[in-house]
Structure formats: structure tokens, C-alpha cells
N, C-alpha and C positions, 0 to 999 in steps of 0.2 A: 519251833515250828520249823515245819520242811522250809528247804529253799527251793524258790521257783522260779526259771532259769525264764529272762525275756523272751518269747518268740519274736523274729524277727522275720518270719515268712509272713504272706498274706496270698490270695486267689488259689488260685487251682494248684494241685499240687502240682511236682517238680516232674517231668517226663521219666519214668524208667528207666531200664536199659534195654528197650526195645524201641522208647519215645527218641530214646539215643542217638540211635542208631538210624531208624528214619531222619533226625533232624540233620544228619552227619552226613545222608545220602540226598537229603534237598539241597541242604548250602551245596553238593559237589557239582551239582546241577548246572549250575552258569559256569562252571569252569570249564564243564566239557562243553557244554554250551557254543562254548566259544574257541575250543581245539575243535570242535567242528566248522566250523564258521573259518577256521582261518587255515584249516585240511581241503577242506572245500569250498574255495574261492567261487564258485556259480551257486551256495547259497548264499554266502553273503551278500545281501541286493543290498544294493542302493537308495535311500529314501533321502534326501535333504530339502526337508523343510523347515526353516528359519523359525516362522513363530513357534510351531509346537517345538522346537528345542530351546528357543527361550521360554517358553512358560515352562519346560522341566527341568531346565536347569536352576531353573530363579525360587520353583517350589523346591527342590528339596536344598536348595538354601537356605530361605526361610526356614523351614524346620526344623531344619539343623540349628539355627540360630537362637529360636524359641526354646525348643530343648538345651542346646551351649543355657542359657538362660536361666530358665527352673533351677536345671542341676549347678546353677555357679550359686545362685541365691540360698538356697536349702543349704550347699556344701559353708558360704559364709554363714549365715546360721546357726552352721552346727557344726565349724569351726573341723571341717572333714574334706585330709589332704584327695582322699581319692576318689570322692563326688565331683572336685572341684576340678584336678587334670582331666578326670574324663570328660568334662563341661567343653576346656581345651582342648581336647584332642576333635571335639563336634563344635568350636567355635572355629578352631584353625578353619576347618574340611571348608566349611561352610562361607565363608570370609573367599577363601581363596576360588569355591566354584561363584558364587558373584560374582567375580572379576570373569571368568570362563564365559556367565551367563551375560553379558555387559560386551564379551569381545564378538558375540553374533552375527552375521553380518548383518547390517541396517542398522543395529539396535546403539552403539556409537563407533566401530568404527566401520571400516569397509573394506579393506585391505589386513592381509596375513600376519599377525603379529606377535613374532618371538615369546616376549611376557606375558602373552594371554595365553598362549598355546601350551606356557610351562605351569602356568596361573598352577592349575588341576593336578597335576602330580607331584609340586612343590605344594600346595597344599597338604596332600596327602600326603608325602613324605614327612612332613613340619606334625600332620596329626597321629601319625604313627609315635614319633616320638613321647607327646604326652599319654599317649594311649599306654606305653612300654612303661613309662613314669607312673602312671595312677599303679600299676600292678607292680611294681616294685615295694620294696619295707619302708610302709608308710609311721612307722612304730613310734610312739612316744613324743621327745624333743621335736623331731621330722617333721611331724603332722603339724605344728604350730608354727615351725618357721616358716612352711612352705604357704599355710593359710597367711600368716602374716605379708605374705611380698604378692598374695592376692594381684593387689591392683597391677605393680610393677610388673610382673607377666602378663598382666592385660593390657599393659600399656605398651608392652615390647611386640604382641601382636599384633596392636593397631597398628603400632610407627611399621612393623614390614608389611603390613598391606599397604599402608597407604605408600609405603619407600617403593614398594614391589610397583600400584599400577602407574607411580609418578613416574619411575623407571622405565616403564613398558611406553604410556603414553607418548613419552620425549626420546621418543628411542635411545635413551641414553646407555654406555656400554654397563653391563655386557647384551641389552638387546636395545641396540644400536642394528642400523640398515644395513649390516652384513650379515646381520643372528637372521636369515629368513626362516619361517620354522622348519624347512628343509633339515635345517643345519644341527638343530638342536634333538635329533633322535637319540644322540649317545647319555646328554642329561638326563632325557626325557626318560630312560632305559633307568640310567643308575638311581631316580627320583622311586621310578617303580620299583626296583629291586632293593629300598632301603626300605620304600612303607611293604612290602609283602612281610621281611621282615620283621620287619616293629610289630605289626599286626597279626600276625602269627604268634608274637612271641604274647602278646597283651590277652590275647583271644583262651591262649594255652592257661594264664595265669587265670579269670575271669572261670574255664569252665573248673579250676580247681576250687574257685571259689564256692561255682554254682553246686558242686558236690562236697561239700561243705556244707552250706547253707543248703542245699534240698527248697531254693528260693527262684521265682522266674526271671528275673529281671538281671542278675549276676548272667543267665543264661544268653536271656536279648543279647545286653552286651557282648559277647563271647562271640553271639554269632552277627552282629552287625560290626565287629571289628573283621569275621572273615568273608563279609561281603565287600568290604573295603579294602582289603588285600586282592582278592579273584577283579573290584573294580580298579586297581593298582595296574594288574596284569594287562587285562582290555586297553589300559589309557597306554602302554606301552607299544602292543602287538596289532592295536584296532586301524581299520582303513575309515579316514575322514567318511560323512554321512553315509559308513553299510549300518548292518544292523550288527557287527561286532563293535564299531566307534560308540552306537547306540545301548549296550550292553551296558557298554560304566556305565551312564547316566541312570537306566531306571534301578541298578545295582546300590547306587548312593543314597538311591532316593528312598531305595528298600533300609537299606543300614539305618538312616533315621530316624523313618516310620517304626520299623522294628519295636528302640525302643521309645521311643517316643509313644507309641501304644498303650508295649508293656507296662511300660508309668502310668499312664492314664489308668490305669488300672487297680492299681496301690489305691491305698486310703490317702487321701487328700492331704491331711496332713505333715505325714511322712514318705512322701510318694519312691524316694529314694533308700529309704531304712534300709533294704535289704543288700544295700552297696556300702554301707556305712561301715567304716575299719572300726574294729575291736574296742575299741578305746572312745567312740563314738558310740558304738549301742549297747554293750555290757562293759565299760572301764570304771575306775576309779580315778580320784582326786581328790586335792585338799581345796575347800571351798567353802564360802559363805554365804548363809541361808538368810532372808530378811523374809519375817513375816509380817501385815500389816489389818488390822478390822478396826473397826468404826464402836467405842465403846458407848452401846445403851442403843445400838442399829433395831435390836428387835421390838422395844420397846414404841421405841419413831415410825418402825413400820407399823405394829398395830394401831396404831395414833392418826395415820394420813396413809393418802389414798395410793396406790400402787404408781400413779403416776408421778405423783409428790415424791416418791421414795426415788424413781430411775431418776427425776431430776438431780437431786440432792447430791446420785453418787457418783453422773455424770459430771457432776461441780466438782466435786471433790479429787474425783481422777483427771480431769484434767487439766489438774497445778499440781498436782503428787506424783504422775508418773514420768513426765518430761523430764525432772529432776536427777528420778533415781535413774533411767533408763539414759538420758542423752547427754547427763552431766559425768555420769559415774559409770554407765557402761553396764549398769545392771539387765540381766535380760528374765521379762515376767515369762513366768513357767503359767502363771491362771490367776486369773479375778474369777474368783465365788459369790458371789450376792455385795458383800464387805469387803471381804475376803481379799488380800494379794500377798502372792508370793511370788519375790523374787531373786536368782541366783547371781549368785558374781563368779568368778573363773570357772565359767560351765566347759569352756573348751581349752583350758589350761594356758592362757595367754595373760591371765591376769595374776603374779602374784602380791599384790599388793592389794589383794582382792576382802580380808579384815578391814583394812583402810576405806576402800569406795563405798562398801556396804556400812558401815560409821557415816560415812561422811553421810550416805545417802536416807540411810533414816532420817539426822540432825536437819535434811535437806526440805525432806518430804515433809515433815512435820511445821516447818520454817514456813512453807511453800501456802499448808493449810490454815496455816494462823489466820493469813486475811481474808476467808472464807468463813470462818468460825467469829469473827468480830463483825461480819454482814449478818450473820446467820445462830446467832449463841441459843437461839434454844437446838441446834442442830448436834446430832453427836459428836466427837471427836475421836482422831486415830490413835493407835495406841501400835508400840513396833518393837518388836524384838527380835533378834543379831542372830547367832551362834554360827562356832565357826567349826570348822573339823573335816575327816576323812568324810568322804558319799560316792554312790554309785550312783553314773550314771547312765542310764538304760531307755531302751525303746519296751514299751509295755503294749501286749495289746495285737490282736491280728486281725485276720479280715474284716470290715465292717467298723473300725475303730482300732489306730495305734496312737499314740502319744510318745514325745520323748521328753523326760522327765528325772527327777532324781529322788533320788529315796536312802532311807538308813536314819539311824539314832542322830545323828547329826542333825537331822531333816525333823524328824520328832520333836527336838528339845529346844529347834527352835522355835515350833506351835508353843508348845506349852510355856516357852519365857517369854510371845506377846505376847501369851493370856494374864500375865501376870505384870506386864508394863501399867507405869498410869498415866491415865491420859494423856494425850498429848507431849508424852515423853517416849523415850527412846530407851530401852532394855538390851543389855546383852550378857554374854558369859563369861564367866574365865578365861574360858577358851578365848574369846575375841579377844579380851581385853588386854590378855599375854602378846598380843602380834600386833598393840595399840601402847606403845611405852609414850606416846606423847600424849595420853587423851587423859582429858577428869573427867571423873567420873565419882560416885556414891555407891556405894553399898545396899541394896534392898534386905542383907540377909540372907543367909540360904531356907531356901524356901522348897517346900515339896510338892515334886511337879506327878502329875497323873505319869502311869506309865512309867516311872524312873525307881529303882531301890531305893538308892540313896538322896537327900537331898543333898541340890543344887546351889553355889553361891549364884545371886543376879545384881549386875548393877544397874545402877540408872546414869547414861551418856550423857556430859553433860555439856562436853565440845571435846573434840579434836584438834590442838596445837598442829602450826603449819601448811 
């Protein structure tokens, strides 16, 4: 059969050459406008409106924080370092922008404060670091290591923001009373320069990703980073409470809105799939796959009302899923009727995936035995486990996408589950070879549908240690 490449693009087609030129011109307009305002000061009108400033900045910070949360959740679920680091770029800029909102006269402070003056350019500069990092080579073990340190990285960001706020409010060095805002221009310019270089570099790499995938989200990310670079320039050269100063506030809001709205148009289950690393969207890795279903489910369904069948399934899944997911770290790929498919090592961070899957299967059977004792007329689970190479893929396009695993290893796991005894766990020879401490008995060589050769299957009795 011919191979089909997983589609990673959704939504409207990406702009062509003419569209790319139009986008470039559009993105250049804010910088041209800033140059006009700075070159012709009479056009740089003063407008000091504290409530408008507070709500504008707070809105940008909140939208950025929500976007960062959504991206971070998707990144951790899929184990994707690019999306994770991009989420931290938005998180850190949103957090420092939130400090700037609190510095609005009459909100938290009544006098200028060096720390809060520098909060926005500092956040932009730190955000640029994460933006550059997200555009770098993150393949292989780098991806796994970064995702594994997600909590640490998030903790560092929180500590930096909290520390910055405390030092600023307490007027402790380097934000002591002597460091009035007029004296921080040099530091502000340095932050802005670093941010411009970083965002420009990151934008270029996301443009390359857009040209490779012809998808809308990489282009939105590139455009957002261009807007943040322009905002950094405006931060450094604008005059407080003048149009040039208001411009960078609007640019930061536009940057997060652009990405948020573009992601909002994607299929809800995989909003950020167009940004995934190759290893996430169409990679290969060794995994263990667990299938479970209820033997006799069809007969039970025919003899009972749909409401009773639903109650039975929920009762089983309420006790079966927690140990599989919570205790052994499995990822539920799908639940279809009475069938449960669980993957192990989906993100490449579980080298002991075979042991996890085997123990998860045994735990599932142990947890559901109590249900069967209370309802002896209910069907019983049978479980099958197989280990080997699989393809991790994003399948589908606009209107429906899913992140799943495919390959012979998956198919064989499903067939083995069909041969498992009710209340038991059957494993393949490939899985058993990865479990030297396991106790098992052979069920013989079985002919499995779709397999040219017979496959030896074992009933797993226990795993020592």
C-alpha cells in the first residue's frame, strides 16, 4: 500500500508570494509610523489617560498569559519543546507587562519607579531569549530534556518576576532611590537592542518553518515576533504618554492577539500542531501499546438499555483508567465504546515503557475485579500489550485532527488483546523480552488476523520488583 504523509496544515491556505509581500509591507508600517513620530515631534501628540493605559496593558498581559497557558498545556501533553519554549516567551513578556500595568499612576504606585519602568523592556528581552531558543535545533534528546525541565523553567520565570517586583517596590539595588527613571535609559536601550536582535532571529526561523509547511500558525508566530521587535524599538525611543509611547502598548497587544486568534481557528484538539517538531508530528520511537476491551460487551449491550450500558462502562473506566494513567504514566489515546487504547513512551521520556505497560495492565485487572465481584453478570476486561517501533503522527486536516500512533506494533497489540483471556493480560514476545523479571506462561503460537506468520503470545502472571 502507498504511504500517506500526515497532513499538518489546517485552515485557509498560507499566503503565496504576493501575500508574503503584502504581509511584509503591513508589518513594516508600525516602524515607519514610529520613525515619522520621532522625526516630526509635532505629530507625536501627548495623551495621558491612566484608566485607558491600565486596561490596555492589563488586557495584553492577560491575553498573553492565557495564550502561554494553552501553548504550555499542549506542549506538555505532546512533549514538544518548541511549543513549550514559545509559550514561555509569551509568559514572561505577559508577566513583566503585568508589572507595568500595576505601575499605572494611581493603581499601585504614585511616583516613578525604576524597576517598573524597566519591567517591560526586561520582559521583552527575556522573552526574546525563549523565542530564539524555540527556533533552535530541538531534535532528539534535546526535546526530551527541555520538556523534562518544564517545571524548573517555569519556576525560574516566576522567581524572576516576583524578585523583580519585590526589589522594585522595596527600592533595593539596582532599583534604589537613586536610580530614577531618567537614569535607566542606557539599560533600557540595551534591553531593547537585545530584544530586537532576538525576535528578528526567531521570526526568520519561523518564516522558514512557514515556507516548509505552508501553514498559518508559523506565519502568525513570525509576525508576532516582528511586532514584538518593533515594540522593543518603540519602548527605547518613545516619549512617555505620547503617541509613540502608546504604539508599543498596542503592538504588544496585537502580537498576542494575532497568535491567539490564529490558534483559535485551528481544530480544537491540536491547535498548535502546525508548530510541532518533526519528532512530535511525524516521528518514530519505540513504545508499548496497551489495548483493553470487555469480553461479552456486545451480548451485554443487546440485553440492556443504553443507559445501563453507559453506567456499566463509566463504573469500569472510573476504576480502570486512574492506575493506568496516574500510577504508570500511560496516555489514553482513545476510548471507543468498551475499548481502551493506551500508549507508553509517547513523548520519548519513558525508557521503561514495557514495564509500565505490563504493570498498568495488571493494575487495571486488579482494579476492575472489585467491580466484577459486585456485578457478576457484567463482562470482564481482557488486556493485550505489545512493544516495538511506531510512528507518532498528526493525522487529519481542517475540521478534524488527532495526534496518534500507527504501525504494525499497534495493530499487533490490538490482535493480542483479542486473544487474551477474560480477566487476564496477554503480552507479545517482544514485550516479554524487555521484562526479564516477569512471570508468564505461553499461550502458544497464535494466528493473528493480518499477520503472515504466527505470533507467540504469553499470559502475564506478574512482574517482580
